[in-house]
C-alpha positions as CSV (number, residue, x, y, z in Angstrom):
1,M,-30.1,6.8,-10.1
2,R,-27.0,6.7,-12.3
3,Y,-24.9,6.4,-9.1
4,L,-26.7,3.2,-8.1
5,D,-26.5,1.8,-11.7
6,I,-22.7,2.2,-11.6
7,L,-22.5,0.3,-8.4
8,H,-24.7,-2.5,-9.7
9,E,-22.4,-2.8,-12.8
10,F,-19.7,-4.1,-10.5
11,N,-22.0,-7.1,-9.8
12,L,-20.6,-7.7,-6.3
13,S,-22.1,-10.3,-3.9
14,G,-22.9,-9.5,-0.3
15,I,-19.7,-11.3,0.8
16,Q,-17.6,-9.3,-1.6
17,W,-19.1,-6.0,-0.3
18,I,-18.2,-7.0,3.2
19,A,-14.7,-8.0,2.1
20,I,-13.9,-4.7,0.3
21,G,-15.5,-2.7,3.2
22,F,-13.2,-4.5,5.6
23,A,-10.3,-3.9,3.3
24,A,-11.1,-0.1,3.3
25,F,-11.3,-0.2,7.1
26,V,-8.0,-2.0,7.4
27,L,-6.5,0.6,5.0
28,G,-7.5,3.3,7.4
29,L,-5.9,1.4,10.3
30,S,-2.7,0.9,8.3
31,K,-2.4,4.6,7.4
32,S,-2.9,5.6,11.0
33,G,0.4,3.9,11.8
34,I,-0.5,0.3,12.6
35,K,2.1,-1.4,10.4
36,G,2.2,-4.9,9.0
37,I,-1.4,-5.2,7.8
38,G,-1.3,-3.3,4.5
39,I,-0.7,-6.3,2.2
40,I,-4.0,-7.8,3.3
41,I,-5.8,-4.9,1.6
42,I,-4.1,-5.7,-1.7
43,L,-4.9,-9.3,-1.4
44,I,-8.6,-8.8,-0.8
45,L,-9.1,-6.3,-3.6
46,A,-7.0,-8.4,-6.0
47,F,-9.2,-11.5,-5.3
48,V,-12.4,-9.4,-5.8
49,F,-11.5,-7.3,-8.8
50,G,-8.4,-8.9,-10.4
51,E,-4.8,-7.9,-9.8
52,K,-4.3,-5.0,-12.2
53,A,-7.8,-3.5,-11.9
54,S,-7.5,-3.6,-8.1
55,T,-4.5,-1.2,-8.2
56,G,-6.6,1.5,-9.7
57,I,-9.5,0.9,-7.3
58,L,-7.2,1.1,-4.3
59,L,-5.2,4.2,-5.3
60,P,-7.8,6.9,-4.7
61,M,-8.5,5.4,-1.3
62,L,-4.8,5.4,-0.5
63,I,-4.6,9.1,-1.4
64,A,-7.7,9.9,0.7
65,A,-6.1,8.1,3.7
66,D,-2.8,9.8,3.0
67,V,-4.5,13.2,3.4
68,F,-5.6,12.2,6.9
69,A,-2.2,10.8,7.7
70,V,-0.2,13.9,6.6
71,S,-2.7,16.2,8.4
72,Y,-2.5,14.2,11.6
73,Y,1.3,13.5,11.7
74,N,2.4,16.5,9.6
75,K,4.7,18.1,12.3
76,H,6.6,14.8,12.7
77,A,7.7,14.5,9.0
78,Q,11.5,14.4,8.4
79,W,11.9,15.9,4.9
80,S,15.6,15.0,4.5
81,Y,14.7,11.3,4.2
82,I,11.9,12.0,1.7
83,K,14.4,13.9,-0.5
84,K,16.7,10.9,-0.5
85,L,14.1,8.4,-1.6
86,M,11.9,10.5,-3.9
87,P,14.1,10.7,-7.1
88,A,14.7,6.9,-7.3
89,M,11.0,6.2,-6.5
90,V,9.9,8.4,-9.4
91,V,12.2,6.3,-11.7
92,G,10.8,3.1,-10.2
93,V,7.2,4.3,-10.9
94,L,8.0,5.1,-14.5
95,V,9.6,1.7,-15.0
96,G,6.6,0.1,-13.4
97,V,4.2,2.0,-15.7
98,W,6.1,0.7,-18.7
99,V,6.4,-2.9,-17.5
100,G,2.8,-3.1,-16.2
101,N,1.3,-1.7,-19.4
102,D,2.8,-4.3,-21.7
103,I,2.4,-7.6,-19.8
104,S,-0.5,-10.0,-19.5
105,E,-2.8,-10.2,-16.5
106,A,-1.4,-13.6,-15.6
107,L,2.2,-12.2,-15.5
108,F,1.1,-9.1,-13.7
109,K,-0.5,-11.4,-11.1
110,R,2.7,-13.4,-10.7
111,I,4.8,-10.3,-10.3
112,M,2.4,-9.1,-7.6
113,A,2.5,-12.5,-5.8
114,I,6.4,-12.6,-5.9
115,I,6.6,-9.1,-4.5
116,I,4.1,-10.0,-1.7
117,I,6.0,-13.2,-0.8
118,G,9.3,-11.5,-1.0
119,S,8.1,-8.6,1.2
120,V,6.7,-11.0,3.8
121,C,10.0,-12.9,3.9
122,V,11.9,-9.6,4.4
123,M,9.4,-8.6,7.1
124,F,9.8,-11.9,8.9
125,Y,13.6,-11.5,8.8
126,T,13.5,-7.9,10.2
127,E,11.1,-9.1,12.9
128,R,13.6,-11.7,14.0
129,K,16.6,-9.4,13.5
130,Q,15.4,-6.2,15.1
131,N,18.9,-5.0,15.9
132,T,20.4,-5.7,12.5
133,V,22.3,-2.6,11.2
134,V,21.0,-1.6,7.7
135,P,23.3,0.4,5.5
136,N,22.3,4.1,5.5
137,N,23.9,5.7,2.4
138,V,22.9,7.2,-0.9
139,W,23.2,3.9,-2.8
140,F,21.1,2.0,-0.3
141,A,18.5,4.8,-0.4
142,S,18.5,4.8,-4.2
143,S,18.1,1.1,-4.5
144,M,15.3,1.0,-1.9
145,G,13.6,4.0,-3.5
146,F,13.7,2.4,-7.0
147,L,12.3,-0.9,-5.6
148,A,9.6,0.9,-3.6
149,G,8.6,3.0,-6.7
150,F,8.4,0.0,-8.9
151,S,6.4,-2.0,-6.3
152,T,4.0,0.8,-5.6
153,M,3.2,1.1,-9.3
154,I,2.8,-2.6,-9.9
155,G,0.6,-3.3,-6.9
156,N,0.7,-0.6,-4.3
157,L,3.2,-2.8,-2.4
158,A,6.0,-0.4,-1.4
159,G,5.2,-0.4,2.3
160,P,7.5,-3.2,3.4
161,I,10.3,-2.0,1.2
162,A,10.1,1.5,2.6
163,N,10.0,0.1,6.1
164,I,13.4,-1.6,5.4
165,Y,14.9,1.8,4.5
166,F,13.4,3.5,7.6
167,L,15.0,0.8,9.8
168,A,18.3,2.6,9.0
169,T,17.0,6.0,10.1
170,R,16.2,5.0,13.7
171,L,13.3,7.4,13.6
172,P,10.9,7.5,16.6
173,K,7.5,6.1,15.9
174,N,5.7,9.3,15.2
175,E,8.5,10.6,12.9
176,F,8.5,7.3,11.1
177,I,4.7,7.5,10.5
178,G,4.8,11.2,9.5
179,T,7.7,10.8,7.1
180,A,6.2,7.7,5.4
181,A,2.8,9.5,5.2
182,W,4.2,12.4,3.2
183,L,6.4,10.1,1.1
184,F,3.5,8.0,-0.1
185,F,1.1,10.9,-0.4
186,I,3.4,12.5,-2.9
187,I,4.2,9.3,-4.9
188,N,0.5,8.2,-4.9
189,V,-0.6,11.6,-6.4
190,F,2.3,11.2,-9.0
191,K,0.9,7.8,-9.9
192,L,-2.7,8.9,-10.5
193,P,-2.4,10.2,-14.0
194,F,-0.8,7.0,-15.2
195,H,-3.7,5.0,-13.9
196,F,-6.1,7.4,-15.6
197,F,-4.5,7.8,-19.0
198,V,-2.1,4.9,-19.5
199,W,-3.5,1.8,-17.7
200,H,-7.1,3.1,-17.5
201,T,-7.6,1.5,-14.1
202,V,-9.0,4.6,-12.5
203,T,-12.3,5.6,-14.2
204,V,-15.5,7.5,-13.2
205,D,-17.0,4.1,-12.3
206,T,-14.2,3.2,-9.9
207,L,-14.3,6.6,-8.3
208,V,-18.0,6.1,-7.6
209,L,-17.1,2.8,-5.9
210,N,-14.4,4.7,-3.9
211,S,-17.0,7.2,-2.7
212,V,-18.8,4.3,-1.0
213,L,-15.7,2.8,0.6
214,I,-13.8,6.0,1.7
215,P,-16.0,6.4,4.9
216,F,-14.7,3.0,6.0
217,V,-11.2,4.3,5.5
218,V,-11.9,7.3,7.6
219,L,-13.4,5.2,10.4
220,G,-10.4,2.9,10.3
221,F,-7.9,5.8,10.4
222,F,-9.4,7.5,13.5
223,L,-9.8,4.3,15.3
224,G,-6.3,3.3,14.5
225,A,-4.9,6.7,15.6
226,Y,-6.6,6.2,18.9
227,V,-5.2,2.8,19.6
228,V,-1.8,2.9,17.8
229,K,0.1,3.5,21.0
230,L,-1.4,0.3,22.5
231,I,-0.4,-2.0,19.6
232,S,2.6,-4.0,20.6
233,N,1.5,-7.7,20.3
234,V,4.3,-9.6,18.4
235,N,2.1,-12.6,18.0
236,Y,-0.5,-10.4,16.2
237,R,2.1,-9.3,13.7
238,R,3.2,-12.8,13.1
239,F,-0.3,-13.9,12.5
240,I,-0.8,-11.2,9.9
241,L,2.5,-12.1,8.2
242,I,1.5,-15.8,8.0
243,V,-2.0,-15.0,6.6
244,T,-0.4,-12.6,4.0
245,A,2.2,-15.2,3.0
246,V,-0.5,-17.8,2.4
247,G,-2.4,-15.2,0.4
248,G,0.6,-14.5,-1.8
249,V,1.1,-18.2,-2.5
250,V,-2.5,-18.7,-3.4
251,M,-2.4,-15.7,-5.7
252,L,0.8,-17.1,-7.4
253,F,-0.8,-20.5,-8.2
254,R,-4.5,-19.8,-8.6
């Protein structure tokens, strides 16, 4: 009974339940290796729960999806790249904890919106310039790691930034997915105590909500893993980028 009471306390409409269930399903697809759709999850949850609160609701689902991703793609992980990114990512997370803890909800929303719009612009650029050579050195890795760490703490938005770094590695698809899976699993677990004890965005109530949504994550992951080799439609990615950019603009000005 207490379980149902907690869910009722969120006071979600039927449309909102459908929206967050869809977001959880898309999260599973994204973690299976279908890139370019992750920002939509952040947008949906931010509109339903608010920008800062949504980061704590999403994080446990990210970790659950990461467990499936690292198990499925474990043998493909390239640890040398993880070691290059991880120190700067940790610093970026710590800066994000400090910045995000002391700013208003309105400013937090604007930072998230700017990161989303900036990420979409970068993704558009890399889609058009697929052969562009990206610097692959320690300073580039450190700057990308810091930005990814800061962005993942502020709004779980590190994916596009990490993708820019991995362009320089020229990793095959499975190695790309496996390396990214371990990288984000480690950093998401590192973030969890800050959401519990500093921001208080992960609570017993949000974990109860997560327990309802995680089955949708699992369904999305296994469906995505099945079809990931078939996904190559450029127009589909462009559609996702356009929708995401519009969502970022709406978040910025609403």
